[in-house]
N, C-alpha and C positions, 0 to 999 in steps of 0.2 A: 304586724308581725315582722315585716322586713324593714330594711332601711334603704331608701332610694339612693342609687348611685354607689352602693357598696357591695363587695363580694361577701359571701358568707361561708364560714367553715362549720360543718356539722361534725362534731367530735364523737368518737365511739365511746364516750363516757357519759353515763346517765347523771342526772342532777344529784342523785344520791352518791355519786362517786364510784359507781361500779362499771366495769368493762362491759360494753354491749356485745351480745352474742347473736348470731354465730360469728365466728372470726372473719368470715369473708363478706360481711354485711356491706362494706364500702364498695367492693367490686360488684356485688349484686345490684346495689342501688344505682351506681354509675352505669351499670350494664343496661339499664332501662333506656339510656340515651345512646347506646352504641350501635354501630352498623358495620357491615362488611364493606371494605373498600375495593378498588379495582385490583389490588394485589391479593385479594381473597383473605385478607387479615382483618380481624376485628379491631376497631378503634373506638375509643370513647369520644363523646362530644367534646369539642374544644371548650365548652362552657361548664362541664361537669367532670371533675377529676378526682379519682380515689388516690389517697396518699397515705403514707405512714410517716409520722413525725415523732421521733424519739420513741418508737415502738408503739405509738397510739394510732389506730386507724382513724381516718377522717375522710370526708368528702368536701371538696371545695366547689362551690357553685358561683360562677361568674355572674356579675350584675347584668350582663347582656342577655342572659337567658330570660330574665324577667320581662324584657321588652319583646323578645322573639317568641317565647313560648310561656306566657304567664301561667297557664294551667299547670304545666310541668314544674315550673319554679315553685308555685304554691304547694304542689304535691310533695316536693322534696322538703320544704319547710314544715309542712304538716306531718310528714313522716318523722321528722326530728321532734316536733312537739308531742305527737302521739306516743312516741317511745321514750319521752323524757330525756332526750339527748341534749347535751350542752351545745350551744351555738355561739358564734362570735361574728361580728360584722366589722369589716375593715376595707380600706381601699387597696387595690393591687395585690390581693391574695393569690390570684391565679398566676401572677408572674413571680411573686416572692414568698411562696409558702414556706421556704426553708427558714424564714425568720420567726415562724410561729412557735409558741411554746404551749404544749397541751395542758389541759387542766389536770389537777391531781386525781389519782385513783385512790379510792378508799382502801385502807389496809385491812387485810383479812382479820376477822375477830378470832380469838382463840377458840378452839373446839371445846365443847362442853354442853351442858344442859342449857336449853333456852331459859332466860329469866322471865318471870312473870312481871307484868307491869305493876308498879306500886301505886 
């Protein structure tokens, strides 16, 4: 399921091209790895980062998480698989996520009566 040595981005777009809901899913998912610091502020794990790229929510999971917390790493990837979210693997995503381009979102179909299969 994973690719050794590569970071993974979990896009908020399903394989069918639909936007994943709820709209705060990325923050909720990354929040599983968050903790309160000495300054009493909540901070995410340095290996799991929620981001918005060109208006598309995503979670970037660093490769280091697989070595440190393999169960959590596989939980995150299984979440993506179970919810049919698109994923991509690449080197250096944690540091250079601004270079990513999100997958396409399906265009809304015109309203009307549903069509029967032929």
